[in-house]
N, C-alpha and C positions, 0 to 999 in steps of 0.2 A: 469204506469207512471215511466219513467226512472229518477233515482236520479243522478245528475252530481257529479261524484267523482273528485273533483278538487285537483290538486297538489297545494302546497303553491305558486308556480310560477303562475300558472293559476288564483288562487284566487286573487294574487297581481295585475295581469293585469286586470282582471274584475273589481276589486275594483277601479282602476283608470278609467275604461270605455274607455281605448285607446288601440288600437292594436299597436303592435311594429312598424309597418310601418307608423303609423300616427305621431310618435314622431319627434319633430323638435326642433331647437334651441329655447330656451326660448324667450318670446317677450321682455324681458328687456335686453338691450345690455350689462348690468353689470353682468349678471348672468354667471357662469362658463359654458363653452361649454361641453355638453355630448353627446356621441353617443347613439343611440337607444339601443344597447345592454347595455351599462352602465346604462341607465335609467331604463331599465327593472330589472336589478340586484338590483339597489338601491330601486325600488319600493317594491320588494320582502322582502328585509331587513327591510324597513321602516314598512311594514304591520305586519311583524312577531315581531319586536323588539321595535318599536317606537310609533305606532299609539295609543296604549291603554293609554298612558300618555299624548301624545301631540295632539292627534286628527287626524282624516283622513284629514281635511282640514288644519291641523297645527296650529289651533287657540290657542291651549294650554288648559289645565285643571290642572291635577296634575303636569304635567310638563310644561315647558316654551312655549310661542308663538314662533313657528318656521316659521313664514312667512318671505319672503325675505326682507321686509321693516327693519326687526330686524337682519336678519342673513347675508345678502350680504354685500360685501365691497362697501362702497359709493365712488363717484367720488373723493371727497376730502379726503377719508380715515378715516373720523371721524364720520360724521353724515348722516343719510339716510333722504329720504323725509318725513318720519314719525317723524323726530326730535329726534330719539333715537340712542344712540351709537351702531354703526354697529359692527359685530364681525369679519366677514371675514374668508378666508380659514384656515389659521394657527391656530387661537385661537379656531375655531369650532372643528378642529381635536383633540386638546388638551382636550376640554371640553368632547367630545364623548369618547375619549381614557381613560381619568383619572376620569371621573365622577365629581361630585360636592358635597360639604357638605350639599346641600339642599335635598339629597336623590337619585340623579341620580346615577346609578351604573356604574362602569367603564367598558368600552367595549373592552379594549385593550387585554383581554384574551378571548374575544368571537369573535371579528372581526379582520381581518388581517390589516396591515398598509394600503394596497391598498383599503380594504373596508372602512376603517376609512376615507381615503381621498375622496372616492366616495360618502359617505353619507354627508360629510361636502359640496361637490358640490351640491348634490341633494337638500339640504334643503335652498340653495340660489336661486334655481329655483322656479318659480311660481307653487304652488300646483294644481294638477289636480283636476277637479270636478268629483266625481264618479257618475255612473248611478244610478237611482232609482231602486227599487225592489218591484214590485207590488203584490196584492193578487194573481193574475194569476200565477205570477213567483213562488210564495210560493206554490200554488197548484200543479203547473207542477212538482215541486221537491219532493213532497210528495210520500212516498212509504211504504207500509206495507209488510214485509217479511213474517211474521206469523200472519194470521188473528186471531181475538179474539177466534172464535170458534174452532181454531186448537191449542190453547194453553192449558197448563195443567189446571186442575181444582183444583189441589192441589200441594203442593211442591214435586218435583220429585227427588230432591237430598237429601242428609243427612247432608249438611252444616249447621252450626249454623249461620243463615242469620243475626241475631242481631249483631254478631260480625264480620262481612264481612266489608272489607275496599275497597272502590272504589278509586284507585290510578291513578292519571294523569301521563301518559308518555308523556310528553309535545311534544318532537320533532318527535315522531314517530306517532302521531295522534291515540293514543290508551289510554285505560284505563285497568289497571290490577286489577281483582277482587281477593283479597287476603284473605285467611282464618285467621281471628284473632287468632283462637285457635291454629291451626297447623303451621301458618306462611307459608303455601304453596299457590302458585298462582293457583286458581281454573279455571281462564278463563282470556285470554287477547282479549280484544274486540276492533275492528276497529271502531273509531269514527271520529269526526272532528279534524282538526289541533289544537293543544295547548288547549285541554279542560280546561276551566277556573274553573268550579265547577260541582260537582254532586249533585243533590238533590233527595230526596226520596219521593215517594208517601205516602199519610197518612197511607195506610195499610202496607207499608214496602216492597211490592212486586216489585214495579218498580223503577229503577234508571233512572233519566234523566240527560244526560250529554250534555253540550253545548260547542262547539269548537269555537275558535276565528274566524274561517272561516264562522261562521254562521250555521254550521250543528247541528241540535239537534238529539240525538240518544236516543231510549227508549230500555232499557235493562231489561228483564224479569228474575228475580232472582229465579223463581220457575222451570225453565227449568232444565233438567238433567245437561247441561252445560250452565249456563247463557249466554245469547247472545242478539243481537239486534233484536228486532221484528218490529220496525217502525223507520223511519227517515223523516226528512224534513229540508229544508234549509230556514232559516227565514230572511236572509240578507247576505251581504258580510263580516260583522264584528260583532261579538256578545261576550256577557260575562255572561248573567244572565237567569235563568230559575227557576220556582217553580210550585207547583200544588195547587189544591184546597184542603183545609184541614178543613173547617168548617163542622160541623156535618150535614149529609145529602148530602154533595157534596164531599165526600172522593173519591179521584181518578178520579173525573168526568172530570175536565179541567186541562190543563196545560197553562202556559204563559211563553214566552221567549222574552227578549229584545234585540234589535239590537243596535249596535254602528253606523253602516251604513247599510241602511238608519235609521235615528233616528225614531224608531217606535217600537211597540210591537205587538205580535202575540198571539191570544188566540186559542187554540186547544183542540180537544177531548183528555182527558187524557190517554185513552187505545190504541189509534191509531195514535195520533198526527195530525189527519185531521184538516187542518186550518178552523177556523170559523170566525175569525175577524182580520184585521190588523188595527192598530190605530197610526197615526202619533203623534210624541211628539214635533214637531216644535212649536215655540211660544215664548213668552216674558220671559225675565229673571226677577228675583226678583228686579233687578235694572231698569226694565221698557224698556229694549232694546230687539229688535228681535234677535234670534240667529238661524243660519242655521243648526246647528249640535248639537242639544241637545240630547246626547246619553242616553239610558237606563243603568244606572251604576249597579243597583242591584234590585232585586225583592225578597220579602219575604211574605209568606202566613200567615195572621192572623188566629187564632184558636177561636177568640171571636166574629167574624163577617164574612159573606161571602165576604172577601175582600183580595185584594193583595196590598202590599205597594210597589209602583213603584217609584224609586228615578231617577230623571232626572238630569243628571250631570251639564250641562252647565247653565240651567235655575235656579237651586236651588229650584225647585219645587218638593214636594213630592205628589204623586197621590195615593189616596186610590180608588182602582178600584173595584167596587162592581160587582160580577159575578153572583148574584142571577138571573139576567135576561141579558144574554149577547146580546140579540137582541136589547135591549133598555138600553144600558150601562150607568151607572151612576158613575161619578167620582167626588171625593171631591179633590180639589187642595190646598195645604197647602204650603205657601211661607216659605223657610227656609234661606239657604245661598248657595252661589256657592263654590266649585264645589262638588256636592254630589258623594259619592263613596259607600264603603260597610258599613254594620251595622248589628245590631242583636238585639234580644228582651231582655228585662230585665228578672229577674228570674220569675216574675208573668205573663209574656207574655202579659200584657196589654200595655206596652210601647215599642216603637221601637226607637233605637238610631242609628243615621247614621252620618258618618263623612262628613262634607262639608271641604275637606281637604285643598284646596287652600285658604280657609277663616279661616282656624285654628279654627274651630268650630264643635261641636257635637250638632245635632238637636235631640230633644226627642219629639216623637209624641204619643199623648194619643189615642189609637185606640178604646177605649171605647166611647169617645166623638168626635172623628174625629177632633181634634185640636192640634196645636202645644203646647206642654207643656213647652218647654224651649229651648233657644238657648245659648249654653255654650261655653264660650271662652276657648280654650285649647292651648297646645303648637304647635309648627310648624309641619304641615302636619301630622295630625293624620291618622293612617291606622289600624283600629281595626280588620279587617276580620269580624267575628261575634261578637268580643269582649269576655270578660270573666266576669262571675257573681260569687260573692261569698259574705259572711257576714264578714265585717271587724270588728275586735275585739272592735274598738273605735267608728266607724261611721255607723255600720249596713250594710244593703244590698248596695253593690256597683257594678258598671259595669266598666270594665277597657278597656282602649285603649293604644296601643303603638303609636309610631311616627316614620315617615321616616326622619324628619328633626331636631329632638330634642332628647336629652338624658334622657328622662323620660317615665315612664308608668304612665298615668293619671288615677286616680280613681274618679268616679263621683257617688254621693249618689243617689240611687233610692228608698229611703224610701217610697216616695209618700204619699198616704193617707192610706196605709196599717195599720190597727189597731195593727198588730202584731209588727210593728216597730215604733209605735207612739213616742217613746222617741227619735228617730233619725229624727224626722220631720223637725227639724231646719236646717238640712244639705241638704234637698232635692234639686236635680238638681245643687248641687254646687260641684266644684272640691274640694274634701276633702283631697287629698294627691297626691303629685307627687314623684313617687318612682324612685330613680336614676337608670338609665339604660345607653344604648348607642344609637346613631342615627342609622337608617337603619332597624328599626323593622317593619316586615310585619304582624306578627300574635301573639296574646297572647292567652292563653288558660288555663282553669281549668276544674274541674269536681266536682259535689256536694259531691263526696265521697273522694275528694282529699284534702290534706292540703298544696298543692303546686300551685304556679303560674308559668307557663312557657312562655318564649318569645324568639323569634328568633331574629337575626340581619342579615339577609341575604343580605340586601342592603348596608350594611357598606362596606367602601372602604378598610378597613383593612382585609387581608386574613385570618388571624387567627380569627378575630372576626366574620367574615362572615360564617366561618366554625363551629362556636360554638353556643350554646344556653345558656340562663340564666335561673335560677330557684330560686325562693324565697319561704321561709316558710311563709305562710299567717298569721301566729300567731303573727309574729313580722316583719313587713315589713321595720322597720327602719335598720335592719341588711343588710349588703351587699349580693347581689345575689351570688349564686354559678355558676361559669362558667364551662360548660361541652363541651369539644372539641370533637365534633361529628365525625369530619374527622379522628382525631387520633383514636377515639375508633373503627371506622369501620375497622381499620386494612388493608385499601386499600393503595397502593403505593402512596407516596407524588407526586404531580404534580404541575407544574408552575401555571396551571389554578386554580381557586378557585372552590372548590366543596362547594356550599352554603348549609348550614343547614337551612331548611325552613319547616314551617307549622307543629307545634306540634299538635297531635291529639290523644285523649285518647281512649282506648278501651271501650267497652260498659260498663263494670263494674267499670271502673275508676282506675284499678290497673296498666296499662301500658300506656307509652306515646311513640308514633311512630313519628320519625323525618325523613323527606326526606333529603338525601345528594345528592344534585343536581349538577352533574358534566356535562362536555360537551357531546356532542352526541357520540364522539369516545372514551370517557373515561368511566370507570366502575363506576356506581352510586350505591346507596344502600338506603334501609330502615333501619334505626337503632332504635331498641326498647329498652326502659329503664323500670325498675321497678320504678313506681312513688313513692313508699314509701321510698325506700332506695336509689334511683337515680342511682342504679347500672346497668350496661349494661346486657341486657338479650339475645339479639338476633341481628344478622346482616344478613339481606336478601340481598344477592348479586347475585341472579339469573340473567343470561345475559339478560333476557328479561326486567330487570328493567333499562330502558334507560331514562335519564333525568326526574326522578320522581320530582313532585312538590306537589300539594294538595293531601291529603288523606282524605276520607270522611267515617267515621264509620257509618254503616247503622242506628243502633239504635239511636246514638247521633245526626245524621243529621235529622233522622225522627221526633225526639222529640225536636229539638232545644236545645240541651244540651251543654252548653259551659260556 
């Protein structure tokens, strides 16, 4: 079976379901005129840069609704048929170029003036409706490069796999496997475009990486030179993947969620052979049907044979029981729109996920299969997996940063754990808001660390976006320390912002790795700090390090340590 290796242009065209020759003037006479070539270019940019926040159908989620009734210039210049204030070409160009205080990044150092104008025109045109992607399509895309019986029966390299990092090279469609001990690149592996996350099998042998073009790649770390042993395309646009981790099901299954079409796919864990495709279309928590309820994130429970599947637009959290995938059982838990990323508390009994457009965090009790709490937080929470630590005053807490607010929020997770009974009065309450800056994507700590790290990659200020913040957790009332990662890298100063993003600890908790994410034509870097002293330890500037974003330490990801 041949796996289609799509360029991002081809993926964008397939995503819209229209050939270039089929493009024509929009059905609305008020929409700006675009040539077929312009529309193709705009589709590619939208797919790569915009769809994740605003949706394929442009109905909005983390980002605003971008349908024409809101974006295009109305006949009278003020109101559209939907009754909302229209934006029009000039204002749209400024918003796209300069960003917003609500967390949208500025694109004036990413797109040219011509592209900014083009995108403003594009979102005033009617959204295209993409094609579906069936089980047959998924099966036809499946490819096994190295059959299971031809793979190693033991680790064939001498790498310390526990301290290996899987690093996303966003714009090249690759991941770099970097040795955490030597800081050397051990392998650069071709994967899907803009890999969103890497997840580890329970055994720690396999790395599952999912690209935003829907390609799922399985990497075998036991090979002499780790590489891809199987691939499958689960849709046109995707973000999430995980494996089965419950005792008796280790490495047996994998699950990947699609943004478009809205569905998830269950596969065999060692070959990625598709076993079942399940649609997520349905009713929102408000009782309305939604045509594009995307699978935002997936995490594997270790206390039951279940996956936590978070459906963005509906606000429904699905607990998918994989003990019998032929007779699939699913528990549906209503929370709030629009669900995004999340992680476990320290006990791993509870899963906390951001409903970021509702400014809430939902906590799910995986033992009882029920919603434990729905907690109001500041504007647009964006935790990544979050961060767990024991607060000196409030006991165990889980932390989230925010795209749209200048705080890091701490939520008590004392629950009914007898060890923390004296903190039970705080359970599921916001116990502290630690002063930070807007534009935070990820917070991170480690059980052996005394520090809490947070980036501010989406902040509109260049110096702030190129820096990270660090707190001593023994006294969070004290101001954070700012570390200018771009300056520490020693790279030449550029007009474009090199965004410092995604702090990630080494397996032993002694180092923190930060991606310095520059443009595709600019030198990027991985900057490594000593967690105890906050001193610079190493700058990895290999030419292969192009547009690095997420970094996933094998041991920490395997064991949900954050």
